[in-house]
N, C-alpha and C positions, 0 to 999 in steps of 0.2 A: 503493498499499500503506500509505506514513504518512498518506495524508489517510483512508483506512480504518479507521482505528487512533485517529485523531485526534474523529470521527466518533463512534467508538463511545466512545472517554472522553468527548467532550463529555455523549454523551445517557446514559452511564453514572454522572455526577455529578448531571448533570440530574433523573436517578431516583432519587438519593439527597437532592437536596434536594427534590424533591413526594413523598418516600415517604408523607406525613403527610398530603398532599393529599385529600380526599374530597370532591367536588360532587352536588350531585341527579345522582339515575338516576332520567331519565324513561324510559320505553319505549314504544313501538310493536310491535303484535302481528305476531310471526312468520307465523302460521297458526293461526285459529279451528276448532275443530271441534262436531260437532252434539250434540244431548244426548236422543237417542234409544238412547244405548247402542253407537251406531257407534264408528267408532274415532275417537277424539277427535283435535282439534288439526288434523283434516287437511280440512276444508270451507270456506275464509273465508265471514266474514259469520255463523256460527253463531254459542255462545256461550261455548264453554271457551275458554281460549288461555293458553299461555304464553309468553312475551315473551321479545322481546333488544333492546336501544335500537337507535333507529332510525338509518341514514346520519347526520341531521342535529342528532342529541340528545348530551352530553355523558354521560359516564361519569366516575368517579372512575377512571379508566382515565390513566395516564401517558402510554400509548403511542402511535406514528401510528397514525389507521388501517387497517387490514391489509386487504390485498386477500383472503385468506384469509376474514376475516370475511363480506367481500361476497360472496367465493361462497358460505361456510355459510349464510346466508340465504336464499340462491337456491336449495340445495339441500333448504332444510329447508321451504321454500315449495312445492315438488317434491315434495315428500315422500319424499327421498333423504335419510333419516335417520342414514345409514352415509357415505355424503360427507360430511354435513354434519359429521356429528361428527370422522370425519377431518378438514375443512375448521378448523372451529372449534379444533383440540385442536391443529393446527399452531402457530395463531396464538394460543393460551394457551402454547404452548412458548417460542414467538420473544419474545414479549410479556407475563410471567407480572401484571404488573402492569394488565390489559386485563380488567376487568367485564365489558365488554359479549362478549367472545370466551368467556367461564369462561361464562356466562349460556346464552351460546349452544349450548356445550358440553352443557353441565344438562339443558335444554330436548330435543337430540339422543339422550340417554339416555335420557332418561325413555321418548321415543317409541319406542327400541328395546327396551326390559324393562331396560336395566340400573342399575338402581336403586343398588346400591353407589357405583356411578360419579357417579351424578348427582347424589347427595349430596355427594360430594366436590367435584365442581366448584361445587356449590350454595354451600359452603363456603369455595374462593375467594373467589368473588365477594362476598360478605357480607366474609370479612378483606376489600378493596376498598375496598365501598361503605356498610359494615355493613346494618345488618337494612330495609333498605328494603321499601316495600309493593309493588313487581314481584319482588323476588325472595322475600321471602315469599309472595305471590300463585301462584311460578310451585312453589314446596315444596307448597303446600296443594294445587295439584291434582296434583304427582307421588304425594301422598298418596293422594287420590284413587282415581290410576290403579291405586296398591295396595289398595285396600280400605282404607285406616284410617281410617276415616272421623274417628276423634278426632283423629288429628293436622291434620289435612286444616281440621277445624275449626276446630282454634286456629292453624293458622296466617294461612289466610283471615279469621278473626275481627279477629288480630293486624295483617293488610295494610289490614284493612275499617278501623281503629282511625285507623292513618297518612293513610289516604286514602277518607274517605268517598265519598267521589264517585267513585271509580276503578267505569268500569263494568265490567270484567272481574275484579275482584274477585266485584260482585256477580253477575255473570253466574255464577262458579264457588262462588260458596256458594248458589244455586239450585241448578245443579247436584248438589252434595253433598245438599242437600234432597230430591230426586229420586232419586236413588242408595238413601239411606238407605230413604226411602219404598218403592221397590221390594226393598231387603233385607228389611225388616221383612215387605212381604206375600209373598216367597217364599220364609217360613220358616213 
């Protein structure tokens, strides 16, 4: 019992010391989707993408790697977005400075079309890591899912300025152009 309390105290002190830490957040695809108006983010290898950090990349997160983050990624890739959201939420609640958990939670909420919850999770990830290209890309894609093309373009353009060679941002800008074109022809 004392050893557990001592560990918790050391972890808490470490968290306080490192709270201002902010490292580069590079991400890898969780799952990608098609560009023909079908279910976005569900078919690996297609154009659109929401992302969470890969297992080998660092984030501004100060929490140790969480098994629920790994489970969340697996569930997300399998298309089990409710289970993914639950796993990412457990990780985020256990380690509130784990931007990887918040980013995965936001992407899961997007897929569940729970956009207010997604926005809140993106805010948490941004609070930890700042306005990274990966977070802005995911937010832009979230706005694209909602049909808010103006905000989608603003976020995706800002992401492209931060990381001009990011293929996911480029693909999402292309999806945005296609969606806007379809929207104009439907009128």
